[in-house]
C-alpha positions in Angstrom: 21.3 13.0 -31.7 21.0 15.6 -34.5 17.8 17.4 -35.2 17.2 15.8 -38.6 17.4 12.3 -37.2 15.1 13.2 -34.3 12.6 14.6 -36.8 12.7 11.4 -38.9 12.2 9.3 -35.8 9.1 11.5 -35.0 7.9 11.0 -38.6 8.3 7.2 -38.2 6.3 7.2 -35.0 3.6 9.2 -36.7 3.4 6.6 -39.5 3.2 3.8 -37.0 0.8 5.8 -34.9 -1.5 6.1 -37.9 -2.0 2.3 -37.6 -1.8 1.7 -33.9 -1.9 4.0 -30.9 1.6 3.7 -29.4 1.9 3.8 -25.6 5.6 3.7 -25.4 8.5 4.0 -27.9 12.1 3.5 -27.2 15.0 3.6 -29.7 18.5 2.2 -29.2 21.2 0.4 -31.0 24.7 1.4 -32.3 23.5 4.8 -33.7 22.2 5.9 -30.3 25.3 4.5 -28.5 27.5 6.4 -30.9 25.6 9.6 -30.1 26.2 8.9 -26.4 30.0 8.6 -26.9 30.5 4.8 -27.1 34.0 3.9 -28.3 34.3 3.0 -32.0 36.1 -0.3 -31.2 33.3 -2.4 -30.1 30.8 -5.0 -31.3 28.2 -2.7 -32.8 25.1 -5.0 -33.0 22.1 -3.6 -34.8 22.4 0.0 -35.9 18.8 0.8 -34.8 16.6 -1.1 -32.4 13.0 0.2 -32.0 10.7 -1.0 -29.2 7.1 -0.2 -29.7 4.5 -1.0 -27.0 0.8 -0.8 -27.5 -2.3 -2.5 -26.2 -3.5 -2.3 -29.8 -1.1 -5.1 -30.8 -3.2 -7.6 -28.7 -4.7 -10.1 -31.1 -2.4 -9.3 -34.0 0.2 -12.0 -34.7 3.7 -10.8 -33.7 5.2 -11.3 -37.1 2.4 -9.3 -38.8 2.9 -6.3 -36.5 6.7 -6.4 -36.8 6.5 -6.7 -40.6 4.1 -3.8 -40.9 6.0 -1.5 -38.4 9.3 -2.3 -40.0 8.0 -1.6 -43.5 7.2 2.0 -42.3 10.9 2.6 -41.4 12.7 4.8 -43.9 16.3 3.6 -43.8 17.4 6.1 -46.4 16.6 8.9 -44.0 18.4 7.3 -41.1 21.9 6.6 -42.5 20.9 3.8 -44.8 20.4 1.4 -41.8 17.4 -0.8 -41.3 15.8 -1.1 -37.9 15.4 -4.1 -35.7 11.7 -3.5 -34.8 10.0 -5.1 -31.8 6.3 -4.7 -31.3 4.8 -5.8 -28.0 1.7 -5.5 -25.8 2.6 -4.1 -22.3 2.4 -7.7 -20.9 4.7 -9.1 -23.7 7.1 -6.2 -23.2 7.4 -6.9 -19.5 8.2 -10.6 -20.2 10.6 -9.8 -23.1 12.4 -7.2 -21.0 13.2 -10.0 -18.5 14.2 -12.6 -21.1 15.8 -10.8 -24.0 19.0 -8.9 -23.4 18.5 -6.6 -26.4 15.1 -5.5 -25.2 16.4 -5.0 -21.7 19.4 -3.0 -22.9 17.3 -0.7 -25.1 14.6 -0.3 -22.4 17.3 0.6 -19.8 19.6 2.8 -21.9 17.6 3.8 -25.0 16.1 7.1 -26.0 12.5 7.3 -25.0 10.4 8.9 -27.7 7.1 10.7 -27.2 4.4 8.6 -29.0 2.4 10.7 -31.5 -1.3 10.6 -31.2 -3.1 9.5 -34.3 
């Protein structure tokens, strides 16, 4: 992944981290797959998938946390593509990883980002 996109992902994590302390952040999707040499002739799926894991999400309705975290994504800085953002507590993440293929795929093959302390 080029340096500018890495910097923008770090800025995104900083914006999210200003609201909630993030324990784990993983990014995947077609853009990451492209960078890793995936063939162009494939079903792309979402261009960006972001998994955010934090104990601080406990007690916040899922749609509220996803809406807030997604609103901080700057698509213009990342190829004009929106992100499919998932925000889970650690327990929710463990369950979703077992049940949702997209979560499992990104958790297994995605790019782990260093959460930024608020």
